[in-house]
N, C-alpha and C positions, 0 to 999 in steps of 0.2 A: 257605871257601871248600872247602875237602877236606869240607866236611860236607853241601855245599850239592849238589856231587856225588855223595856216598853217598845223598842221598834223592832226587835223580833217578835215578840207580841201581837202587834200588829200585822206581820208580814203573817204570821201564820195564821190571823183572822181570815186575812185577805184571801188565803189559798182553802180557806174550808169554805171562803164564799165562790169560788171559783168553782169548786167541787159539789158544791150544790146548782150553781147556776148553769155552769160551761154545759152549752150547748153541745159539743161534743166531746166523743169517747178522747179526743186529741186534748181537749183543756182538763178533761178531769184526770187525765195523767201525766198533763204537767202540773196540775195541782197536786197531786200526792206525792210529786218528787222535791216541789215546792217544801211542801211539809215534811218531808224528811228530813230533809238538810237545816231548814229553818228551824223545826223543832228540837232535833239535835243540838243546835247551836243554843237557843233558850234550854236544855238540859244541861249544858257544858258551862252556861253562864248563870246559871243558879246554881252548880256544884258549885262554882267559885266563890261565890256570892255567900252561901249559906255552909261551905266546906264539907259537903257530904259525897262521898265518892259513889254512892250508888247511884246520882245523877246521873253519872258520865258512865256507869255501867250501862243505867235505860239509854241513853243517846247511842249508845253502840248499837242494841238493838232494835233502835228506832229508825236508824238508818240501814240497817240490812233490812226488816221487815219493807221498808218502804222500798229498798230494791226490788227484792224479790214481790211486789206488788206491780211494781212499772215492767219489769218484764213476764211477769202473766199475763198481764193486760196489753203490753205491747202484743205478744206471739199470739194472743187469742184475738185478736184485731188483725192480726198479716194474715192469718189462716182463712178470712172469710172474705 
């Protein structure tokens, strides 16, 4: 389980790098989608390792917020 958490953490770092360096809005939106799903998966793995139910709730909130961010940014770009 620790190896899974490490790989997911590396994916989160890659998503943060892409969000910061992405030359286009499309790259940043893709990074936010990656961060939402990977961050939620990381929280679920950590919840299993530590047996903390609050981390599962945080994972659900993270997925919901990431979805809203992607929809808002996508709609904002489509209207331009």
